C-alpha positions, -999 to 999 in steps of 0.1 A, spaced: 261 713 523 273 686 500 298 661 512 325 673 488 348 644 497 322 619 486 315 635 453 351 642 446 358 605 452 336 594 424 343 622 398 376 608 386 360 575 377 333 591 356 350 609 328 378 583 328 355 557 313 342 579 284 339 559 252 340 587 227 347 624 228 318 648 222 316 667 190 328 661 155 363 677 156 390 652 148 411 646 178 447 635 182 449 599 194 466 595 228 462 557 232 447 527 215 429 501 237 419 471 215 395 486 188 390 519 206 410 551 210 415 576 238 416 610 223 433 642 233 400 660 242 389 630 265 423 630 281 424 668 287 390 668 303 399 640 326 432 657 334 415 689 343 389 671 365 418 654 384 436 687 388 404 703 402 401 673 426 436 678 439 430 715 445 396 709 461 412 688 488 441 712 492 467 688 480 498 697 460 500 687 424 526 661 414 550 667 385 530 672 352 544 641 334 537 619 364 501 632 367 495 628 330 507 592 330 486 583 360 455 598 345 460 579 312 466 546 330 433 551 349 415 557 317 430 526 302 419 505 332 384 518 329 383 512 291 393 476 293 367 469 320 339 487 300 349 467 269 347 434 289 312 445 302 301 452 266 315 418 254 294 400 281 263 420 272 259 439 304 235 469 304 223 495 329 186 503 329 173 538 333 156 527 365 190 515 379 207 547 369 179 568 385 182 547 417 220 552 418 217 590 414 190 590 441 214 572 464 242 597 457 218 626 465 206 609 497 242 602 510 249 639 505 216 650 520 204 666 487 174 665 465 178 654 429 177 691 418 203 701 444 226 672 433 224 685 397 232 720 408 261 709 429 276 688 401 274 718 377 288 741 404 319 718 405 324 724 368 310 692 353 282 688 328 253 669 344 247 647 314 284 637 314 280 630 351 250 607 344 270 589 317 299 585 341 276 569 368 262 546 342 297 534 333 305 530 369 275 508 374 285 487 344 319 481 359 303 472 393 281 447 374 313 432 359 331 430 392 300 414 409 299 387 382 335 381 376 350 387 411 325 388 440 306 358 429 338 337 430 350 349 464 340 329 495 349 330 532 349 297 551 340 293 588 376 282 594 389 315 579 366 335 602 378 314 632 414 321 623 407 358 617 391 362 652 417 340 669 447 361 657 470 380 679 455 413 667 420 405 679 420 436 701 416 457 669 380 445 666 370 464 697 357 493 676 391 508 668 395 526 635 427 536 617 433 564 592 458 548 567 475 556 534 494 531 514 516 526 483 515 494 463 539 482 437 524 451 421 545 422 412 541 388 395 560 357 406 588 364 380 622 368 398 633 397 377 600 416 382 602 410 420 637 424 422 627 454 401 596 462 422 615 457 455 641 482 444 614 507 434 596 503 467 629 508 486 636 539 465 601 553 473 606 546 510 640 563 510 626 594 493 598 596 518 624 594 546 643 623 529 612 645 529 590 636 499 554 639 509 537 605 512 508 615 490 531 627 463 551 595 466 518 575 461 510 594 429 546 589 417 550 552 426 518 535 436 500 511 413 469 509 435 436 523 422 437 552 448 472 564 437 458 597 424 441 603 458 475 600 475 470 564 485 445 576 512 423 548 524 407 571 551 392 559 583 386 521 582 377 495 608 410 478 615 395 444 607 393 454 571 431 457 569 454 428 560 472 412 589 504 422 571 494 459 576 482 454 611 514 438 624 532 469 611 507 495 622 505 480 658 541 492 663 536 527 647 525 561 660 505 586 639 527 601 612 551 572 610 557 552 578 563 514 577 592 496 562 587 480 528 562 451 533 560 420 510 528 403 501 517 379 473 505 410 454 537 429 455 553 454 478 536 479 502 544 510 522 519 521 548 515 554 566 495 557 599 477 590 598 456 586 629 438 563 653 406 565 672 385 543 694 354 541 672 318 542 684 302 529 715 298 491 715 261 495 725 244 481 695 208 479 682 206 444 666 180 425 646 177 389 638 163 387 603 156 366 573 150 375 537 141 365 502 163 380 475 160 382 438 189 394 417 185 421 391 204 422 358 199 428 321 172 402 320 153 409 353 152 446 362 141 460 396 105 465 385 101 429 375 118 416 407 96 439 428 65 425 411 75 389 417 83 396 454 50 414 459 33 382 447 54 361 471 47 385 500 9 381 494 13 343 496 32 346 529 8 371 544 -20 347 533 -5 319 554 22 302 535 55 295 553 83 322 548 111 296 551 95 273 525 90 302 500 126 314 506 139 279 501 122 277 467 125 312 453 154 331 470 185 336 448 207 341 479 224 307 478 240 312 512 207 316 531 180 298 510 189 264 525 182 280 559 148 294 550 164 328 543 178 331 578 206 357 580 213 357 617 219 388 638 230 421 624 238 455 638 213 480 623 240 507 620 261 484 597 233 476 572 227 495 540 206 525 546 176 512 525 175 480 545 180 497 579 152 521 572 128 493 562 137 472 592 134 501 616 97 504 607 88 467 610 72 449 639 84 415 649 75 389 622 61 416 599 71 412 562 85 443 545 75 456 511 102 449 485 134 468 492 154 477 461 192 477 464 218 479 437 218 445 419 190 429 440 155 433 456 146 419 490 117 409 512 128 413 549 114 399 581 126 408 616 124 377 639 139 393 671 154 426 683 179 433 711 201 461 724 234 455 741 271 448 738 281 434 704 279 396 708 299 368 692 276 363 663 278 400 654 316 398 656 316 368 633 294 385 608 316 416 608 347 395 605 332 376 575 323 408 557 358 423 563 374 391 549 351 392 519 360 428 512 397 421 516 397 389 494 375 407 468 400 435 465 430 412 461 411 391 435 401 423 416 437 435 414 448 401 399 419 400 375 425 436 362 462 427 356 450 397 336 425 418 317 451 443 307 475 416 298 450 402 272 443 436 257 461 454 229 472 486 244 494 511 225 504 545 238 510 573 212 520 600 237 553 601 255 551 616 290 588 612 297 
């Protein structure tokens, strides 16, 4: 059975980025985004997909004008990002697209044919689905180049993260959280306006408005149409601002209005659980990584890594090869050494490859989205999560958090530079 939640989570992103409506019928223009238009037929298809998504998860629909406005805003966000990707010359190869579709099928425990059947069963044309995935990959490329490549986490930040008063949350605890975000610049009048709106939203929730409906109505976060639901997350991924509030809350409670540099937040604690056993299967590993992009595709990178693997198997030093050829700037100076990792926390393709390797054996090239790797296991151990594992986890959590904050700022800037005109009034 397909993981409906997973597929439903990506469907809204797919049609939202459509560049042109199908067919030759002249459409009414709903919005202009730079030199492109969003037409009525595009909008209505996306609106219907969103309605189906709400019904699929058993959620009540917000007011029609609110839903229509939210759907159009999401389409504009996708359009400005796709235009930026095109301006920078980003492309997605057929091989990358096939790999992404294979990954979706694997995560849902389906074959390629079964994935197609499930997509069509949920009322979406499969070719439209493929085009949507391609657009999603383009946006991910853009985010990798413009956002993730600029975000770093220092050892001092990791130390501070681990030394905080909320360290107990790292003991495997997970929280089910929903949130509402009202973004604000540093302008005093905008701060006052957004604070008032946040307080109004909080008061309406207190008076009986469902939190998910309030998120659709008020939130400016990317998950507003999903009711602001973040789902089950390791508490270490959440900002300290959220954790300080959540620590005092019981499931079902809603926080006061919280202020951060990005704006104003309201958080709801849906549930809390202890997480998995702390008994971990860990590997100490090193790698050689080659990036893939519009110049070097996965096939070319794989060919280059196979040649490097032959040299290492033939007697050349792994660390020396990594130092010369690896494109992972963080590890190449250490001979590709990545330290200790929990197998359960690695991407599936890497974990599967590592699980089959003997100590010091070199893997075949492992293709991931945006990169290809040669992997070598130096040691294995099973036991309680150690300090190094904790530091790696904390570093990844901080990277995700800082990347999301930077992405929200960047998207506001991108929209601010774009010419956007709405030709439909939703009230």
